[in-house]
C-alpha positions in Angstrom: -19.9 13.4 -57.7 -22.8 15.7 -58.5 -23.2 18.5 -55.9 -26.6 19.2 -54.4 -28.1 22.5 -55.4 -28.1 25.3 -52.9 -31.1 25.6 -50.6 -33.4 23.0 -49.1 -33.3 19.6 -50.8 -36.2 17.2 -50.2 -36.4 13.5 -50.8 -38.7 10.7 -49.8 -37.7 7.9 -47.5 -37.9 5.6 -50.5 -35.2 7.5 -52.3 -32.8 7.1 -49.3 -33.7 3.4 -49.1 -32.9 2.9 -52.8 -29.6 4.7 -52.6 -28.6 2.5 -49.6 -29.9 -0.7 -51.3 -27.8 -0.1 -54.4 -24.7 1.0 -52.5 -24.8 4.5 -54.0 -21.9 6.4 -52.3 -23.5 9.8 -52.7 -25.8 9.0 -49.8 -22.7 9.3 -47.5 -22.4 12.9 -48.5 -26.0 13.9 -48.9 -27.9 12.2 -46.2 -27.4 14.8 -43.5 -28.5 17.6 -45.9 -31.7 15.9 -47.2 -35.0 16.8 -45.7 -37.1 13.6 -45.7 -40.8 14.2 -46.5 -43.8 12.4 -47.8 -46.3 13.6 -50.4 -50.0 14.1 -49.7 -52.5 11.5 -50.7 -54.0 14.0 -53.1 -50.7 14.6 -54.9 -50.2 10.8 -55.2 -53.7 10.4 -56.6 -52.9 13.1 -59.2 -49.7 11.4 -60.2 -51.4 8.0 -60.6 -54.2 9.5 -62.7 -51.7 11.3 -65.0 -49.6 8.2 -65.3 -52.6 6.1 -66.3 -53.4 8.7 -69.0 -49.8 8.6 -70.5 -49.2 4.9 -70.0 -46.3 5.6 -67.7 -48.1 3.8 -64.8 -46.3 0.5 -65.8 -43.0 2.3 -65.8 -43.0 4.1 -62.5 -42.1 2.5 -59.2 -43.9 3.5 -56.0 -40.8 5.6 -55.1 -40.9 7.3 -58.5 -44.5 8.2 -57.9 -43.8 9.5 -54.4 -40.9 11.7 -55.7 -43.1 13.3 -58.4 -46.0 13.8 -56.0 -43.7 15.5 -53.5 -42.4 17.8 -56.1 -46.0 18.6 -57.0 -46.8 19.3 -53.4 -43.8 21.5 -52.8 -43.8 23.3 -56.2 -40.2 22.3 -56.3 -37.9 21.6 -59.2 -37.4 17.9 -59.6 -33.9 16.6 -60.1 -34.0 13.3 -62.1 -32.4 11.5 -65.0 -35.4 9.0 -65.2 -37.1 9.7 -68.5 -40.5 8.3 -67.3 -40.5 10.6 -64.4 -39.5 13.5 -66.7 -42.3 12.5 -69.2 -44.9 12.6 -66.5 -43.5 15.8 -64.9 -43.8 17.6 -68.2 -47.4 16.4 -68.6 -48.2 17.6 -65.1 -46.4 20.9 -65.4 -43.8 20.1 -62.7 -40.4 21.6 -63.4 -37.6 19.2 -63.7 -33.9 19.2 -64.4 -31.6 16.3 -65.5 -28.7 15.6 -63.2 -26.2 13.7 -65.4 -28.2 13.2 -68.6 -30.1 15.4 -71.1 -33.8 15.7 -70.4 -36.5 14.4 -72.7 -37.4 16.3 -75.9 -41.0 15.4 -76.2 -43.8 13.8 -74.3 -44.4 10.2 -75.0 -47.7 8.3 -74.7 -47.5 4.6 -74.4 -49.8 1.8 -75.6 -49.7 -1.9 -74.6 -49.6 -4.6 -77.2 -50.4 -8.2 -76.6 -47.5 -10.6 -77.4 -50.1 -13.3 -78.4 -53.0 -11.8 -80.3 -51.3 -8.5 -81.0 -54.2 -6.4 -79.9 -53.4 -2.9 -78.5 -54.6 -1.4 -75.3 -54.5 2.2 -74.1 -54.1 1.1 -70.5 -51.9 -1.5 -68.9 -53.3 -4.8 -67.7 -51.7 -7.6 -65.8 -52.2 -9.7 -69.0 -54.2 -9.5 -72.2 -57.9 -9.3 -71.4 -58.6 -11.3 -74.6 -56.1 -14.1 -74.7 -54.1 -13.9 -71.4 -50.7 -13.3 -73.0 -48.2 -10.8 -71.5 -48.4 -7.2 -72.7 -45.4 -5.1 -73.9 -45.3 -1.3 -73.9 -44.6 0.6 -77.1 -44.8 4.2 -78.2 -48.2 5.4 -79.2 -48.4 6.5 -82.8 -51.0 9.2 -82.1 
């Protein structure tokens, strides 16, 4: 079991809900020590804007965005093994640390390629604006 770092440890309600949902046993030990907080709307908007610029918007859950926004609000070090969160944290200048895995080595930008007509888009769409087929994310070659 990974110990919590010394000092105050913040999480969003969504993090606690996910730990419970997936039966993560760490919540039994950590819950009383966690300070539950929510990010400001301004921080959430900053995260959404940055995620759209890197293409991580399709990879982040609402809870992921809240966690990153809260770290931005607090100026706190973000503890995460999620590479999409780390990618966006690096772009936004938010300090992060991996918990059980090594962190990312470089920032990745994503493009979206149509599975039908093969056109590429810089931003994610529900489906291809040209032919209506699903889009798949891939690393940008820029």
